C-alpha positions in Angstrom: -10.2 -83.4 8.1 -12.3 -85.1 4.8 -16.3 -84.8 4.9 -16.7 -88.4 5.3 -15.2 -88.0 8.5 -17.4 -85.2 10.1 -19.4 -87.3 12.6 -18.1 -86.4 15.9 -18.3 -88.4 19.0 -20.7 -86.8 21.5 -22.0 -84.7 18.7 -26.1 -85.1 18.0 -26.1 -85.6 13.8 -29.4 -84.0 13.6 -28.1 -80.8 15.0 -25.1 -81.2 12.9 -26.2 -81.7 9.7 -27.4 -77.9 8.6 -24.4 -76.7 10.5 -21.9 -78.9 8.0 -24.2 -78.1 5.3 -24.1 -74.2 5.7 -20.4 -74.7 6.4 -20.0 -76.4 2.7 -22.0 -73.5 1.2 -20.6 -70.6 3.0 -16.9 -72.5 1.9 -15.6 -72.3 5.2 -13.6 -75.2 7.2 -15.9 -77.8 8.6 -13.5 -78.5 11.4 -15.1 -75.1 13.0 -18.8 -76.3 12.6 -18.7 -76.5 16.6 -17.0 -73.5 17.4 -18.8 -70.5 18.5 -20.0 -68.6 16.0 -19.8 -64.8 14.4 -22.2 -62.7 11.8 -23.0 -59.9 10.1 -26.4 -58.3 10.4 -28.0 -55.9 8.6 -31.3 -53.1 8.8 -33.7 -53.4 5.5 -36.5 -51.2 4.8 -38.7 -50.2 2.2 -37.1 -46.8 1.8 -33.9 -45.3 -0.4 -32.4 -45.2 3.4 -32.0 -48.7 3.3 -30.5 -49.3 -0.6 -26.7 -49.2 0.8 -27.4 -51.7 3.0 -26.9 -55.3 1.6 -23.7 -53.7 -0.4 -21.8 -53.3 3.4 -23.2 -56.3 5.0 -21.6 -58.4 2.0 -18.6 -56.6 1.9 -18.3 -57.4 6.0 -19.3 -60.4 6.0 -16.6 -61.2 2.8 -14.1 -59.9 5.2 -15.4 -61.8 8.1 -15.2 -64.9 6.2 -11.5 -64.2 5.1 -10.4 -64.3 8.5 -12.0 -67.1 9.8 -9.8 -70.4 9.7 -7.6 -72.5 12.2 -4.0 -70.6 10.7 -2.0 -67.7 12.5 -4.2 -64.8 13.2 -7.1 -66.0 12.4 -10.2 -66.7 14.0 -11.3 -69.8 15.2 -14.9 -69.5 15.0 -17.8 -70.9 12.9 -19.3 -68.0 10.4 -23.2 -67.7 10.1 -24.9 -66.3 7.1 -26.2 -62.7 7.0 -29.3 -61.9 9.0 -31.5 -58.8 8.1 -34.3 -57.3 10.0 -37.3 -54.9 8.9 -38.7 -51.6 9.1 -41.1 -49.5 7.3 -39.8 -45.7 6.0 -40.8 -42.6 8.2 -40.0 -40.3 5.3 -42.8 -41.9 3.3 -45.9 -42.7 5.8 -45.8 -39.5 7.4 -48.9 -37.8 7.9 -50.6 -41.5 7.5 -52.3 -44.3 9.4 -49.4 -46.4 8.9 -47.5 -44.0 10.2 -47.8 -45.6 13.7 -46.0 -48.6 12.9 -42.6 -46.7 12.9 -41.5 -46.6 16.1 -43.1 -49.9 16.7 -40.6 -50.8 14.3 -37.7 -50.3 16.7 -39.5 -52.8 18.5 -39.3 -55.6 15.5 -36.3 -55.3 15.0 -34.9 -55.7 18.9 -37.4 -58.7 18.2 -35.8 -60.4 15.2 -32.4 -59.4 16.2 -32.9 -60.6 19.8 -34.3 -64.0 18.1 -31.2 -64.4 15.8 -28.4 -63.3 18.5 -30.1 -65.5 21.4 -31.0 -68.3 18.9 -27.7 -68.5 17.0 -25.7 -67.6 19.8 -23.5 -65.1 18.6 -20.5 -64.8 20.2 -19.3 -61.7 18.0 -21.7 -59.1 15.6 -21.4 -56.8 13.3 -24.8 -54.5 12.8 -24.9 -52.3 9.7 -27.4 -50.2 10.3 -30.2 -47.5 8.3 -32.9 -45.3 9.3 -33.4 -44.1 12.6 -35.4 -46.9 15.0 -33.6 -49.7 13.6 -30.3 -48.9 14.9 -31.9 -48.3 18.4 -33.4 -51.5 18.3 -30.2 -53.4 17.1 -28.6 -51.6 19.7 -30.7 -52.5 22.2 -30.9 -56.3 21.2 -27.0 -56.5 21.3 -26.9 -54.9 24.6 -29.5 -57.7 26.2 -27.1 -60.5 24.0 -23.9 -58.5 25.7 -21.9 -60.4 23.6 -18.6 -58.8 21.6 -20.7 -56.4 19.4 -20.1 -53.3 17.0 -22.3 -51.0 14.6 -21.7 -49.4 11.7 -23.9 -46.5 10.0 -24.9 -47.3 6.5 -24.7 -43.7 6.0 -26.2 -40.5 4.8 -27.6 -39.4 1.8 -26.2 -36.1 -0.1 -28.6 -33.1 0.0 -30.4 -32.7 -3.5 -30.4 -29.3 -5.2 -33.4 -27.0 -6.8 -32.5 -27.0 -10.5 -33.9 -24.1 -10.7 -32.6 -22.0 -7.6 -29.5 -24.4 -6.8 -30.4 -24.1 -3.4 -29.3 -27.2 -1.2 -32.7 -29.3 -0.4 -33.8 -32.5 1.4 -36.6 -34.7 2.3 -38.1 -31.6 5.3 -38.0 -29.3 2.4 -40.5 -31.1 0.3 -43.1 -31.6 3.1 -42.4 -28.0 4.2 -44.3 -27.3 0.1 -47.0 -29.3 1.0 -49.3 -26.4 1.1 -47.9 -24.4 -1.7 -50.5 -23.5 -4.5 -48.4 -24.4 -6.8 -48.4 -27.5 -8.5 -44.9 -27.3 -10.9 -42.7 -26.4 -7.9 -44.2 -28.5 -5.4 -43.4 -31.6 -8.2 -39.8 -30.1 -8.7 -38.8 -30.7 -5.0 -40.2 -33.9 -4.2 -38.1 -34.9 -7.7 -35.2 -33.3 -6.6 -35.1 -33.5 -2.1 -33.9 -37.3 -2.4 -31.3 -37.8 -4.9 -29.0 -41.5 -4.9 -29.5 -43.6 -1.7 -28.9 -43.5 2.6 -30.7 -42.0 5.1 -31.7 -38.6 6.0 -28.9 -36.0 5.8 -29.7 -33.4 7.8 -29.5 -33.7 11.5 -32.7 -35.4 12.0 -33.2 -38.4 14.1 -31.3 -40.8 11.9 -27.7 -38.8 12.4 -28.6 -37.8 16.1 -29.0 -41.3 17.0 -26.1 -42.3 15.0 -23.9 -39.7 16.6 -25.5 -40.6 20.0 -23.8 -44.3 19.4 -20.8 -43.3 18.1 -19.9 -41.1 21.1 -21.6 -44.2 23.2 -18.9 -46.3 22.1 -20.6 -48.7 20.2 -19.3 -47.3 16.5 -16.2 -46.0 15.5 -16.7 -42.5 15.6 -15.0 -42.2 11.7 -17.4 -44.6 10.5 -20.4 -41.9 11.7 -20.6 -38.9 8.5 -19.6 -40.7 5.7 -22.3 -40.7 3.1 -23.8 -44.0 2.2 -21.8 -44.0 -1.0 -18.4 -43.4 0.0 -16.1 -45.7 -1.5 -14.5 -46.4 2.3 -17.7 -48.2 3.7 -16.9 -51.1 1.2 -13.3 -50.8 0.7 -11.5 -50.4 4.4 -14.2 -50.0 6.9 -15.1 -53.9 6.6 -11.5 -54.7 7.5 -11.1 -52.1 10.3 -14.7 -53.6 12.0 -13.6 -57.1 11.9 -10.3 -56.4 13.3 -12.3 -54.2 16.0 -14.4 -57.2 16.3 -11.4 -59.5 16.9 -9.8 -57.2 19.3 -13.0 -57.2 21.4 -13.9 -60.9 21.6 -9.5 -61.0 22.3 -10.3 -58.7 25.1 -14.0 -60.0 26.0 -15.1 -56.5 25.7 -18.8 -56.8 25.6 -21.7 -53.9 24.8 -22.3 -53.5 28.9 -18.7 -52.9 29.4 -19.1 -49.7 26.8 -22.4 -48.3 27.4 -22.3 -47.4 31.0 -23.8 -44.4 33.0 -20.8 -42.3 31.7 -20.6 -42.9 28.3 -24.7 -42.5 27.9 -24.3 -38.9 30.2 -21.7 -38.0 27.1 -23.8 -39.2 24.5 -26.5 -37.3 25.2 -24.3 -33.8 26.2 -23.2 -34.3 22.3 -27.1 -34.8 21.2 -27.7 -31.5 23.0 -24.3 -30.1 21.2 -25.6 -30.8 17.7 -28.8 -29.4 18.7 -30.8 -33.4 17.9 -33.9 -34.7 17.7 -36.2 -34.9 20.2 -36.6 -38.4 20.1 -33.4 -38.6 21.6 -35.5 -38.8 24.8 -37.2 -41.5 23.9 -34.4 -43.6 23.0 -32.0 -43.0 25.4 -33.8 -44.6 28.3 -34.4 -47.5 26.2 -30.7 -47.9 25.4 -30.2 -47.6 29.1 -32.8 -50.2 30.0 -31.2 -52.8 27.8 -27.7 -51.8 29.5 -29.0 -52.3 32.5 -30.6 -49.3 34.2 -33.9 -49.3 35.0 -34.9 -45.7 35.0 -32.8 -43.7 32.8 -34.3 -40.4 34.4 -32.8 -41.3 38.2 -30.0 -43.4 37.5 -28.3 -42.1 34.7 -29.4 -38.1 34.4 -32.1 -36.4 36.3 -34.7 -33.7 34.4 -33.4 -31.0 36.6 -29.6 -32.0 35.2 -30.7 -32.6 31.7 -32.4 -28.7 31.8 -29.1 -27.3 33.7 -26.2 -28.8 31.1 -28.6 -27.5 27.8 -30.0 -24.0 29.7 -26.1 -23.1 31.2 -23.6 -25.4 29.7 -23.9 -26.5 26.5 -24.0 -24.8 23.4 -25.0 -26.0 20.3 -21.9 -26.5 17.8 -23.4 -27.3 14.4 -24.9 -25.0 11.8 -26.7 -27.9 11.0 -30.6 -28.9 9.1 -33.9 -28.7 9.8 -32.5 -25.5 12.5 -29.4 -24.7 10.3 -27.4 -25.0 6.5 -25.4 -27.6 6.8 -26.0 -31.3 6.2 -23.8 -34.7 7.7 -22.3 -34.8 4.2 -21.0 -31.3 4.9 -19.9 -32.2 8.8 -17.9 -34.8 7.0 -15.9 -32.7 5.0 -14.9 -30.7 7.8 -13.2 -33.4 9.8 -16.4 -35.6 10.7 -18.3 -35.7 14.2 -14.8 -36.4 15.8 -14.3 -32.3 15.5 -17.4 -31.9 17.5 -16.5 -34.4 20.2 -12.9 -33.2 20.5 -14.2 -29.6 21.3 -16.5 -31.1 23.5 -14.2 -33.0 25.4 -11.3 -30.3 25.2 -13.9 -27.8 27.3 -14.4 -30.5 29.7 -18.2 -31.8 29.1 -17.5 -35.3 28.3 -15.4 -37.7 30.1 -12.5 -39.0 28.1 -12.4 -42.4 29.9 -15.0 -44.0 28.6 -14.5 -47.2 27.1 -15.0 -47.7 23.4 -15.5 -50.7 20.4 -12.0 -50.2 19.4 -10.5 -51.1 22.4 -9.3 -47.5 23.4 -11.0 -44.7 25.8 -13.3 -41.7 23.8 -10.1 -39.5 24.4 -7.6 -42.3 22.4 -9.8 -43.0 20.1 -10.5 -39.1 19.3 -6.6 -38.3 19.7 -5.6 -41.3 17.2 -7.8 -39.8 14.3 -6.6 -37.1 14.1 -9.2 -34.5 14.7 -9.2 -31.4 13.4 -10.0 -28.5 15.5 -13.5 -26.6 14.4 -13.9 -25.0 11.3 -16.1 -22.1 12.6 -18.8 -22.8 10.0 -20.2 -26.1 9.6 -19.0 -26.9 13.2 -18.3 -24.3 15.5 -16.3 -24.4 18.8 -17.8 -24.5 22.5 -15.7 -20.7 22.5 -17.5 -19.2 19.9 -20.6 -21.9 19.1 -23.3 -21.4 16.8 -26.3 -21.4 19.8 -24.8 -20.6 23.1 -27.7 -22.8 24.7 -28.4 -26.4 23.9 -30.8 -28.0 21.6 -33.3 -29.6 24.0 -35.2 -29.3 27.3 -37.6 -31.0 28.9 -40.8 -29.7 30.6 -42.4 -30.2 33.5 -45.5 -28.2 34.9 -49.3 -29.4 35.3 -49.4 -30.7 31.4 -46.2 -32.7 32.3 -46.1 -34.0 35.5 -43.4 -36.3 35.3 -41.5 -34.3 33.1 -41.8 -35.6 29.9 -42.5 -33.3 27.3 -39.7 -32.2 25.1 -39.1 -29.0 23.0 -36.4 -28.6 20.8 -35.2 -25.7 21.2 -32.6 -25.3 18.6 -35.4 -25.4 16.3 -37.7 -22.4 17.2 -37.8 -19.9 15.4 -39.7 -17.7 17.4 -42.5 -16.9 19.8 -40.2 -17.5 22.7 -38.9 -14.0 23.8 -37.7 -13.5 27.3 -38.4 -17.3 27.4 -41.9 -17.4 27.6 -44.7 -18.6 25.2 -49.0 -18.0 25.8 -51.2 -19.0 23.5 -54.8 -20.3 23.3 -55.6 -24.0 23.4 -56.7 -25.2 19.4 -57.5 -28.7 20.1 -57.6 -31.6 17.4 -58.0 -35.0 18.4 -55.7 -36.8 16.4 -52.9 -35.6 13.6 -55.6 -37.0 11.0 -57.9 -33.8 12.5 -55.4 -31.1 12.4 -53.8 -32.1 8.7 -57.7 -31.6 7.8 -57.8 -28.2 8.7 -54.6 -27.2 7.3 -55.6 -28.7 4.3 -59.2 -26.5 4.3 -58.9 -23.8 6.6 -55.7 -22.7 7.5 -56.8 -19.2 7.9 -58.6 -19.9 11.3 -55.0 -20.6 12.6 -54.0 -17.2 14.6 -50.7 -15.6 16.2 -50.1 -17.4 19.1 -52.5 -20.5 18.6 -51.3 -23.0 20.6 -52.2 -26.4 18.8 -53.0 -29.4 21.0 -52.6 -33.2 18.8 -53.6 -35.9 21.6 -54.6 -39.2 21.7 -51.5 -39.9 19.6 -49.3 -41.1 22.2 -48.1 -44.9 22.6 -51.3 -46.7 23.9 -53.9 -43.9 21.9 -52.5 -43.6 18.3 -51.5 -46.6 19.4 -47.9 -46.4 18.5 -47.1 -42.5 18.9 -46.1 -41.9 15.3 -44.2 -38.7 15.0 -45.5 -35.6 13.0 -43.4 -34.1 10.4 -46.1 -33.1 8.3 -48.4 -30.7 10.1 -45.3 -29.3 11.7 -43.5 -28.7 8.1 -46.9 -26.9 7.0 -47.1 -25.2 10.5 -43.5 -23.6 10.1 -44.7 -22.3 6.4 -47.9 -20.8 7.5 -46.1 -19.3 10.3 -43.1 -17.8 7.8 -45.7 -16.5 5.2 -47.7 -15.0 7.6 -45.1 -13.8 10.1 -46.8 -15.2 12.9 -45.9 -17.8 15.6 -48.3 -21.3 15.9 -47.4 -24.0 18.9 -48.1 -27.3 18.7 -48.1 -29.5 21.7 -48.6 -33.2 21.7 -48.7 -37.0 23.3 -47.5 -38.2 20.2 -43.8 -37.2 19.1 -41.4 -35.3 16.2 -39.5 -36.2 13.5 -35.7 -34.6 14.1 -37.0 -33.0 11.1 -39.6 -30.7 12.3 -38.8 -26.6 13.5 -40.9 -24.3 15.0 -42.4 -24.1 18.7 -43.2 -28.0 19.1 -43.7 -30.2 22.4 -43.7 -33.4 22.1 -43.9 -36.5 24.6 -46.7 -34.5 26.9 -47.4 -37.2 29.2 -49.2 -39.2 31.1 -51.2 -39.1 27.5 -54.5 -38.3 26.7 -56.0 -42.5 26.4 -54.3 -43.0 29.9 -55.9 -39.7 31.3 -53.5 -37.2 31.5 -53.9 -33.9 31.9 -53.5 -33.5 28.2 -57.3 -34.9 27.6 -59.0 -32.2 30.0 -57.6 -29.4 27.8 -60.1 -27.3 26.0 -60.7 -25.2 23.7 -59.5 -21.6 24.6 -57.8 -22.2 27.6 -54.6 -20.6 27.8 -51.3 -22.6 27.6 -48.4 -20.9 29.0 -44.3 -22.7 27.4 -42.4 -21.2 30.9 -38.6 -21.7 30.3 -37.4 -19.8 32.7 -39.1 -22.3 34.9 -39.0 -25.0 32.5 -42.8 -25.6 32.4 -46.0 -26.2 30.3 -49.0 -25.1 31.7 -52.6 -24.6 31.2 -53.7 -22.2 33.0 -57.5 -23.4 34.1 -56.0 -27.1 35.1 -54.5 -25.3 37.8 -57.7 -24.8 39.8 -58.0 -28.0 41.7 -62.1 -27.3 41.0 -61.8 -27.7 37.4 -59.1 -30.5 37.3 -61.2 -32.4 39.1 -64.6 -31.9 37.2 -63.1 -32.3 33.6 -61.6 -35.1 35.1 -64.7 -37.0 36.2 -66.1 -36.1 32.7 -63.2 -38.0 30.6 -63.7 -41.0 33.4 -67.5 -41.1 32.6 -67.1 -41.0 28.9 -63.8 -43.9 29.4 -66.5 -45.8 31.5 -69.3 -45.6 29.0 -66.9 -46.7 26.5 -65.6 -49.9 27.7 -62.6 -48.7 29.5 -61.2 -47.0 26.4 -61.6 -43.0 25.2 -63.7 -43.3 21.7 -61.3 -40.5 20.5 -58.4 -43.3 20.6 -56.9 -44.8 16.9 -58.3 -47.8 16.1 -56.1 -51.2 17.2 -56.8 -53.0 14.2 -54.4 -55.6 14.1 -52.5 -57.9 16.5 -49.2 -55.7 16.5 -51.3 -52.2 17.2 -52.9 -54.1 19.7 -49.9 -55.4 21.1 -48.8 -51.9 21.3 -52.2 -50.5 22.7 -51.7 -53.1 25.7 -47.8 -53.2 26.2 -46.6 -49.4 25.7 -44.3 -47.8 28.5 -44.6 -44.2 28.3 -42.1 -41.9 27.0 -40.2 -40.9 29.7 -39.7 -44.7 29.8 -38.6 -45.2 25.9 -42.3 -45.6 24.6 -41.3 -49.3 23.9 -43.6 -53.1 24.5 -42.2 -53.7 28.0 -44.8 -54.6 30.7 -44.3 -56.7 33.7 -47.0 -59.4 32.9 -48.0 -60.0 36.7 -48.7 -56.1 37.4 -50.6 -55.8 34.2 -53.1 -58.9 35.2 -53.2 -56.9 38.4 -53.4 -53.5 37.4 -53.9 -53.1 34.3 -52.4 -49.2 33.8 -50.1 -49.6 36.0 -48.4 -52.1 33.7 -46.7 -48.5 32.1 -45.0 -48.2 35.2 -42.8 -51.5 34.9 -40.4 -52.5 32.2 -37.8 -55.8 31.7 -34.1 -54.8 32.8 -31.6 -57.2 32.1 -30.4 -59.4 35.2 -26.5 -58.9 35.7 -26.4 -55.3 34.9 -22.9 -54.0 34.7 -21.9 -51.4 37.1 -18.2 -50.5 36.3 -16.1 -49.4 39.0 -14.9 -46.0 36.5 -18.3 -44.7 36.7 -18.0 -41.0 37.3 -20.3 -38.3 38.2 -19.3 -36.0 36.4 
């Protein structure tokens, strides 16, 4: 068909004109402009995490373009130009007020990609993702859109090296020397911690979630671990991804066919086995919601089951940063995440029948990849693990009545002898007050203090910032002085945080949760035998009622919000303050408007769940 004949009967000329123009510019067949569309999307931001994304998007776009056409074996589809979402850098902004936008970035990615997928009507999508919040936002949008789609990690950064000692270092190393008195040493670590480009290289949140997404079935396993600058990401993986997508389209295989109860459980178990980030308990509920499960902690895995698996069933198999020695690049060199999955499959800890984006079950994919056995140095076997118990634990108790509090047990360096910590509360009304104290009066912190940081939750901050800066300083302080100082907060942590740190304590202080009622000097008990986090004085109903009444009075006098809450001085932060659901529901922005108008605080218990949720008959309770 020539360009002069592209005026089709029953095709609106106004709506067709730009489609024709795009096809011309992309060099694709004008006869395909009214066929279903396919395209590539990428996540972008302002750090080196995202610097490799565009090259991968361009390579995949070129591969996809090569498959578009009317010939035998080609995809008779309309190609659209690549689109990008935006997010902020966690690494650059930890410890600043701008960090409030980090978790909100997940929501921005979700909204932007949702708009692109839905308005464009994409019938097939390949997403290249970087950093740690945009991948989850991208996956949630793909699940809601529920058309054939596949994800590829942009890849991790290589570790840096201290030029004087040769020691491997990374972003967390740089945060941990923030309080060091030697300016030359601080500068040397900062200048060498993050060479090249790619997302954080340890088993921090990025690699936790990339492993999670791979095991979930939405990313080919062998594409998770290679570094961002690995040539395969430009020369081999693009064609593979296009072929996988073509097969998904042909079979009608969609994200909610893949992300089932079984696959989510698989992914959570692997997150335990890699000593993964506490953020997994924020992101898993959001992914589950987008897949059609209204309440992760009831429909997918209960807190009691989560703890049983982590405490008695699933060991830590990786000697990885921040709690160990190696990076994701090292894991790639010993065979990749498929080695970890193989170990867990052979031990009977995963459901190998779960479907994946390659068109194979999880077990079939691992077998085809020829996954190696554990090397025993970087990746350990289930029989001889790196640590005998899983890396995560959720806590109940009078400070966490909804089992929201999360502890990364793999990162604890001391203080839990006999699985019990007793400490004295040292209360700060926000992260900035704590950072000021760590800078100016570090000697005030004593052995078995439990620092309490509050009013930094999803609604209170607003935005639930992570606290890599203070946790890193506390870790260094404890190592230098040989003491244990814990930290508990209604905010969250970086996957790079280590130490006795407990996040997501809720209900959050801004909503009158028990953490708001803790006083300086109160005894705080973290009991891992009972999986509880308690404030001893609050066990007395009279004390609880008295303190709650005093809190309510302060809130009423301040127009319905506690004065210690952060300032919501932009429309986006204001939206987060009014719309954030609690950590147990993913801390996203999903209130039911009808509930919000009738009973504002009840809105935190509601959330949008896609209609027609997929419930595969093959789901098994295992």
